[in-house]
DODRENTI-740529 format. One record per atom (N, C-alpha, C, O): residue in three letters; x, y, z. Coordinates in steps of 0.001 Angstrom, whole numbers, padded with zeros to 6 digits, always signed. Example, Ala and Ser with C-alpha at 12.3 -4.5 7.8 and 13.67 -1.06 7.14 Angstrom:
BEGIN
ALA+013190-005690+007800/ALA+012300-004500+007800/ALA+013200-003300+007800/ALA+014236-003319+008465/SER+012850-002250+007080/SER+013670-001060+007140/SER+012900+000030+007870/SER+013409+001138+008039/
end
This chain:
BEGIN
UNK+021589-057161+005463/UNK+020317-057749+005830/UNK+019756-058433+004588/UNK+019833-057882+003490/UNK+019205-059601+004748/UNK+018690-060347+003610/UNK+017381-059762+003111/UNK+016660-059097+003855/UNK+017078-060020+001829/UNK+015813-059546+001253/UNK+014615-060109+001993/UNK+013616-059413+002181/UNK+014705-061372+002416/UNK+013569-061964+003126/UNK+013363-061311+004486/UNK+012224-061162+004927/UNK+014445-060917+005162/UNK+014312-060222+006449/UNK+013658-058865+006260/UNK+012808-058463+007054/UNK+014055-058162+005210/UNK+013454-056853+004934/UNK+011981-057020+004575/UNK+011143-056246+005037/UNK+011654-058026+003752/UNK+010245-058270+003412/UNK+009436-058570+004666/UNK+008297-058118+004791/UNK+010013-059330+005600/UNK+009326-059642+006849/UNK+009067-058408+007676/UNK+007997-058260+008265/UNK+010061-057501+007724/UNK+009882-056262+008470/UNK+008807-055407+007816/UNK+007999-054790+008511/UNK+008787-055363+006483/UNK+007823-054524+005775/UNK+006398-055028+005931/UNK+005458-054232+005930/UNK+006223-056332+006065/UNK+004870-056877+006091/UNK+004264-056948+007486/UNK+003096-057308+007629/UNK+005019-056621+008494/UNK+004559-056795+009870/UNK+003305-056006+010195/UNK+002509-056436+011030/UNK+003113-054871+009561/UNK+001963-054015+009850/UNK+000810-054229+008877/UNK-000159-053471+008907/UNK+000886-055216+008036/UNK-000103-055365+006975/UNK-001536-055446+007478/UNK-002456-055035+006771/UNK-001748-055965+008683/UNK-003111-056101+009184/UNK-003668-054797+009740/UNK-004881-054684+009918/UNK-002832-053823+010017/UNK-003278-052548+010580/UNK-003518-051562+009442/UNK-002587-051220+008714/UNK-004746-051107+009286/UNK-005127-050261+008161/UNK-004277-049011+008046/UNK-003911-048625+006936/UNK-003950-048364+009163/UNK-003206-047119+009044/UNK-001764-047341+008622/UNK-001089-046388+008232/UNK-001282-048557+008690/UNK+000083-048848+008268/UNK+000140-049305+006811/UNK+001230-049542+006290/UNK-000999-049432+006149/UNK-001023-049823+004748/UNK-000804-048579+003896/UNK-001747-047996+003361/UNK+000444-048193+003784/UNK+000790-046972+003086/UNK+001668-047314+001891/UNK+002504-048215+001965/UNK+001479-046606+000807/UNK+002338-046828-000347/UNK+003722-046289-000033/UNK+003868-045361+000763/UNK+004721-046862-000650/UNK+006091-046464-000388/UNK+006521-045454-001435/UNK+007329-045771-002308/UNK+005995-044251-001359/UNK+006390-043225-002306/UNK+006636-041908-001591/UNK+006346-041757-000404/UNK+007171-040969-002334/UNK+007578-039712-001725/UNK+006410-038802-001382/UNK+006620-037756-000768/UNK+005184-039160-001758/UNK+004054-038336-001336/UNK+003691-038615+000112/UNK+003095-037764+000772/UNK+004033-039776+000611/UNK+003760-040153+001999/UNK+004979-039947+002884/UNK+004850-039609+004061/UNK+006163-040150+002316/UNK+007394-040182+003102/UNK+008451-039282+002478/UNK+008508-039119+001259/UNK+009279-038704+003326/UNK+010415-037939+002826/UNK+011422-038901+002194/UNK+011388-040107+002437/UNK+012298-038352+001396/UNK+013344-039182+000793/UNK+014244-039791+001869/UNK+014742-040905+001701/UNK+014454-039075+002964/UNK+015282-039599+004046/UNK+014618-040795+004726/UNK+015293-041771+005052/UNK+013308-040730+004941/UNK+012579-041873+005502/UNK+012706-043069+004566/UNK+013005-044179+005007/UNK+012480-042845+003284/UNK+012569-043943+002318/UNK+013978-044520+002256/UNK+014147-045733+002128/UNK+014988-043659+002347/UNK+016366-044147+002321/UNK+016658-045023+003532/UNK+017248-046094+003390/UNK+016254-044585+004716/UNK+016485-045399+005920/UNK+015680-046696+005875/UNK+016125-047717+006398/UNK+014505-046665+005257/UNK+013694-047875+005145/UNK+014320-048859+004155/UNK+014424-050054+004433/UNK+014729-048348+003017/UNK+015294-049217+001968/UNK+016704-049687+002299/UNK+017119-050769+001884/UNK+017435-048871+003045/UNK+018832-049163+003381/UNK+019043-048963+004881/UNK+019754-048045+005290/UNK+018433-049812+005695/UNK+018529-049604+007143/UNK+019968-049697+007631/UNK+020713-050605+007264/UNK+020335-048740+008462/UNK+021662-048712+009050/UNK+021633-049415+010405/UNK+020660-049320+011154/UNK+022705-050110+010696/UNK+022902-050716+012020/UNK+021846-051760+012383/UNK+021531-051933+013560/UNK+021304-052447+011400/UNK+020319-053495+011675/UNK+021040-054766+012105/UNK+022072-055126+011540/UNK+020496-055433+013095/UNK+021046-056701+013540/UNK+021243-056738+015046/UNK+021017-055752+015748/UNK+021660-057876+015512/UNK+021942-058072+016941/UNK+023283-057446+017289/UNK+024153-057307+016430/UNK+023444-057071+018542/UNK+024693-056490+019031/UNK+025274-057406+020097/UNK+024731-057523+021195/UNK+026376-058048+019762/UNK+027057-058921+020728/UNK+027642-058063+021841/UNK+028116-056953+021599/UNK+027606-058572+023031/UNK+028175-057895+024201/UNK+027579-056505+024418/UNK+028299-055562+024746/UNK+026284-056384+024238/UNK+025609-055101+024460/UNK+025634-054740+025939/UNK+025515-055604+026807/UNK+025789-053463+026205/UNK+025697-052965+027572/UNK+024257-053055+028054/UNK+023990-053401+029205/UNK+023334-052735+027150/UNK+021904-052811+027465/UNK+021129-053079+026193/UNK+021509-052630+025112/UNK+020041-053814+026335/UNK+019128-054040+025212/UNK+017704-054120+025744/UNK+017450-054620+026840/UNK+016778-053607+024924/UNK+015372-053561+025320/UNK+014495-053882+024116/UNK+014941-053904+022969/UNK+013243-054126+024428/UNK+012238-054330+023389/UNK+011055-053426+023697/UNK+010562-053394+024824/UNK+010606-052695+022688/UNK+009428-051838+022818/UNK+008422-052274+021765/UNK+008792-052713+020676/UNK+007134-052146+022109/UNK+006095-052513+021157/UNK+005054-051414+021050/UNK+004848-050626+021973/UNK+004408-051386+019898/UNK+003270-050511+019693/UNK+002050-051422+019703/UNK+001839-052162+018742/UNK+001245-051394+020752/UNK+000120-052322+020858/UNK-000971-052074+019819/UNK-001788-052961+019570/UNK-001003-050901+019214/UNK-002049-050596+018231/UNK-001820-051343+016927/UNK-002729-051994+016412/UNK-000600-051251+016389/UNK-000360-051912+015099/UNK+000586-053097+015199/UNK+000814-053790+014207/UNK+001141-053339+016385/UNK+001951-054530+016580/UNK+003417-054405+016226/UNK+004129-055409+016238/UNK+003901-053204+015909/UNK+005314-053025+015616/UNK+006144-053396+016846/UNK+005749-053129+017981/UNK+007290-054010+016603/UNK+008204-054408+017675/UNK+009593-053907+017328/UNK+010089-054131+016223/UNK+010217-053226+018280/UNK+011562-052699+018087/UNK+012462-053195+019203/UNK+012176-052988+020382/UNK+013551-053851+018826/UNK+014598-054236+019762/UNK+015756-053274+019541/UNK+016220-053099+018414/UNK+016218-052656+020613/UNK+017296-051677+020546/UNK+018386-052093+021521/UNK+018109-052445+022667/UNK+019637-052048+021051/UNK+020773-052422+021891/UNK+021908-051430+021683/UNK+022108-050917+020582/UNK+022650-051167+022760/UNK+023804-050279+022676/UNK+024971-050861+023461/UNK+024803-051662+024381/UNK+026145-050429+023062/UNK+027350-050702+023827/UNK+027869-049344+024289/UNK+028053-048432+023484/UNK+028101-049221+025585/UNK+028559-047963+026175/UNK+029935-048175+026777/UNK+030174-049145+027497/UNK+030838-047250+026469/UNK+032190-047274+027036/UNK+032532-045860+027490/UNK+032465-044920+026698/UNK+032896-045706+028753/UNK+033276-044402+029316/UNK+032219-043329+029078/UNK+032553-042189+028754/UNK+030962-043684+029235/UNK+029870-042729+029103/UNK+029461-042404+027680/UNK+028555-041598+027467/UNK+030114-043021+026696/UNK+029780-042772+025287/UNK+029198-044033+024655/UNK+029631-045148+024947/UNK+028224-043839+023798/UNK+027620-044963+023079/UNK+028512-045246+021878/UNK+028571-044457+020935/UNK+029196-046367+021921/UNK+030143-046699+020863/UNK+029486-047462+019714/UNK+029991-047461+018592/UNK+028364-048107+019998/UNK+027666-048841+018947/UNK+026203-048981+019329/UNK+025864-049167+020498/UNK+025343-048888+018323/UNK+023903-049085+018521/UNK+023386-049927+017368/UNK+023774-049731+016216/UNK+022514-050858+017687/UNK+021913-051732+016666/UNK+020444-051925+016977/UNK+019998-051727+018107/UNK+019698-052317+015950/UNK+018269-052541+016129/UNK+017792-053709+015286/UNK+018400-054075+014280/UNK+016687-054279+015732/UNK+015875-055213+014954/UNK+014460-054677+015054/UNK+013987-054358+016145/UNK+013791-054577+013933/UNK+012441-054025+013946/UNK+011540-054837+013038/UNK+011865-055106+011881/UNK+010422-055213+013581/UNK+009368-055820+012783/UNK+008259-054785+012781/UNK+007514-054639+013750/UNK+008169-054071+011669/UNK+007219-052975+011640/UNK+007079-052362+010265/UNK+007554-052895+009262/UNK+006419-051241+010255/UNK+006122-050556+009002/UNK+007274-049641+008598/UNK+008300-049574+009275/UNK+007089-048950+007504/UNK+008119-048098+006920/UNK+008718-047132+007930/UNK+009938-047081+008087/UNK+007880-046367+008613/UNK+008428-045360+009515/UNK+009057-045965+010759/UNK+010018-045405+011287/UNK+008556-047070+011233/UNK+009177-047706+012398/UNK+010596-048152+012074/UNK+011509-047957+012876/UNK+010779-048738+010925/UNK+012107-049183+010506/UNK+013008-047975+010265/UNK+014153-047953+010717/UNK+012501-046981+009561/UNK+013305-045787+009266/UNK+013701-045051+010539/UNK+014847-044620+010672/UNK+012781-044903+011464/UNK+013074-044199+012718/UNK+014087-044960+013554/UNK+014959-044347+014170/UNK+013991-046278+013591/UNK+014959-047086+014337/UNK+016345-046960+013712/UNK+017338-046817+014424/UNK+016413-047011+012398/UNK+017683-046850+011698/UNK+018285-045485+011991/UNK+019465-045377+012326/UNK+017472-044447+011864/UNK+017932-043087+012147/UNK+018416-042964+013592/UNK+019464-042373+013849/UNK+017660-043517+014526/UNK+018014-043432+015938/UNK+019386-044045+016203/UNK+020186-043469+016940/UNK+019667-045200+015615/UNK+020967-045826+015868/UNK+022104-044967+015332/UNK+023178-044918+015932/UNK+021881-044290+014211/UNK+022905-043375+013695/UNK+023116-042209+014651/UNK+024250-041808+014916/UNK+022026-041675+015160/UNK+022112-040534+016078/UNK+022798-040941+017382/UNK+023553-040155+017956/UNK+022543-042154+017849/UNK+023109-042602+019120/UNK+024602-042912+019036/UNK+025356-042611+019961/UNK+025022-043511+017933/UNK+026410-043938+017806/UNK+027341-042729+017870/UNK+027242-041800+017069/UNK+028242-042769+018840/UNK+029193-041687+019027/UNK+028732-040595+019979/UNK+029509-039703+020318/UNK+027481-040655+020412/UNK+027002-039629+021347/UNK+027194-040108+022782/UNK+027395-041295+023038/UNK+027129-039169+023698/UNK+027204-039583+025093/UNK+025782-039841+025608/UNK+024798-039423+024996/UNK+025700-040525+026721/UNK+024411-040917+027281/UNK+023571-039691+027613/UNK+022353-039714+027437/UNK+024200-038624+028090/UNK+023458-037399+028416/UNK+022793-036813+027173/UNK+021650-036360+027245/UNK+023482-036815+026046/UNK+022907-036294+024797/UNK+021759-037188+024322/UNK+020781-036695+023761/UNK+021875-038484+024543/UNK+020815-039417+024132/UNK+019508-039117+024855/UNK+018427-039336+024309/UNK+019608-038617+026079/UNK+018411-038291+026860/UNK+017599-037152+026243/UNK+016428-036976+026580/UNK+018197-036393+025361/UNK+017521-035254+024738/UNK+016765-035631+023460/UNK+016056-034795+022901/UNK+016903-036861+022997/UNK+016247-037293+021763/UNK+014783-037625+022057/UNK+014486-038449+022922/UNK+013890-036985+021338/UNK+012449-037194+021512/UNK+011834-037700+020206/UNK+012472-037673+019154/UNK+010602-038153+020290/UNK+009868-038561+019089/UNK+009744-037388+018126/UNK+009886-037553+016914/UNK+009479-036209+018665/UNK+009339-035022+017830/UNK+010642-034696+017116/UNK+010633-034322+015943/UNK+011774-034838+017825/UNK+013076-034566+017221/UNK+013383-035573+016108/UNK+013939-035199+015075/UNK+013033-036824+016306/UNK+013238-037847+015287/UNK+012393-037523+014059/UNK+012889-037551+012933/UNK+011122-037218+014281/UNK+010224-036872+013187/UNK+010751-035680+012395/UNK+010805-035714+011165/UNK+011130-034647+013096/UNK+011623-033431+012439/UNK+012885-033707+011626/UNK+013019-033229+010499/UNK+013809-034479+012197/UNK+015058-034790+011509/UNK+014828-035614+010246/UNK+015621-035556+009306/UNK+013747-036374+010229/UNK+013419-037196+009055/UNK+012503-036462+008073/UNK+011964-037079+007154/UNK+012326-035178+008257/UNK+011540-034397+007306/UNK+010114-034148+007731/UNK+009328-033591+006964/UNK+009763-034548+008943/UNK+008405-034347+009443/UNK+007478-035475+009032/UNK+007058-035563+007878/UNK+007167-036328+009980/UNK+006270-037462+009702/UNK+004820-037005+009758/UNK+004460-036141+010558/UNK+004003-037586+008910/UNK+002570-037314+008936/UNK+001971-037902+010213/UNK+002532-038846+010770/UNK+000850-037369+010688/UNK+000240-037912+011911/UNK+000002-039425+011857/UNK+000159-040109+012869/UNK-000369-039943+010707/UNK-000645-041377+010589/UNK+000614-042224+010679/UNK+000531-043436+010879/UNK+001790-041598+010533/UNK+003031-042362+010576/UNK+003918-041990+011754/UNK+004991-042569+011925/UNK+003489-041038+012565/UNK+004288-040559+013695/UNK+004570-041668+014705/UNK+005544-041590+015454/UNK+003735-042690+014733/UNK+003932-043771+015706/UNK+005302-044431+015561/UNK+005799-045010+016526/UNK+005920-044360+014393/UNK+007267-044913+014222/UNK+008294-044165+015050/UNK+009169-044773+015667/UNK+008187-042845+015062/UNK+009093-042023+015874/UNK+008818-042251+017359/UNK+009747-042286+018166/UNK+007554-042406+017716/UNK+007210-042641+019113/UNK+007750-043984+019593/UNK+008219-044097+020725/UNK+007684-044997+018740/UNK+008226-046314+019098/UNK+009733-046217+019341/UNK+010240-046783+020309/UNK+010445-045511+018476/UNK+011889-045358+018646/UNK+012201-044615+019945/UNK+013100-045012+020687/UNK+011466-043544+020221/UNK+011676-042774+021450/UNK+011331-043614+022682/UNK+012021-043532+023698/UNK+010284-044409+022600/UNK+009921-045283+023715/UNK+011023-046304+023995/UNK+011370-046552+025149/UNK+011570-046893+022930/UNK+012658-047865+023096/UNK+013876-047193+023722/UNK+014522-047758+024605/UNK+014182-045990+023260/UNK+015309-045256+023836/UNK+015071-044971+025317/UNK+015980-045126+026132/UNK+013865-044559+025665/UNK+013540-044305+027068/UNK+013731-045549+027928/UNK+014286-045471+029025/UNK+013277-046681+027438/UNK+013451-047944+028171/UNK+014937-048285+028321/UNK+015378-048749+029372/UNK+015688-048047+027263/UNK+017109-048329+027287/UNK+017837-047458+028305/UNK+018650-047955+029085/UNK+017548-046176+028296/UNK+018185-045256+029232/UNK+017800-045581+030675/UNK+018619-045487+031590/UNK+016549-045959+030855/UNK+016075-046349+032196/UNK+016824-047593+032678/UNK+017210-047686+033843/UNK+017017-048523+031782/UNK+017708-049761+032129/UNK+019168-049501+032499/UNK+019731-050201+033341/UNK+019777-048501+031875/UNK+021189-048194+032136/UNK+021380-047344+033386/UNK+022508-047183+033854/UNK+020288-046793+033938/UNK+020409-045930+035125/UNK+020723-046714+036373/UNK+020855-046133+037450/
end
């Protein structure tokens, strides 16, 4: 991913006061910062089985999530996110969790589970996990 694309994703929440957070370990776990600084599976997915877009109307974060499913297993997951630190980190984490899992296991992933796996998000940043879970819900609904 290019530096300008990452800068664009980081600045998307600049107008929302609660998303104006410093990028340090007092606000975020090291795992959140790692997924934010080094997003996994970012980009478009050619020949996706399903793709969706979810938005957070409060701060304007937008998450596009796509998967390729073969024989009931998610073989690849990718995302594009225009959002704040936790939205990007949660989307990155979600794609890692989805890749290689079956669709039934994906149904068990919740916002709370994403938050917990990333070290526990603060209430002001939990919306990133909720956005990822919402996108997953839309995706699973679309595949039903």
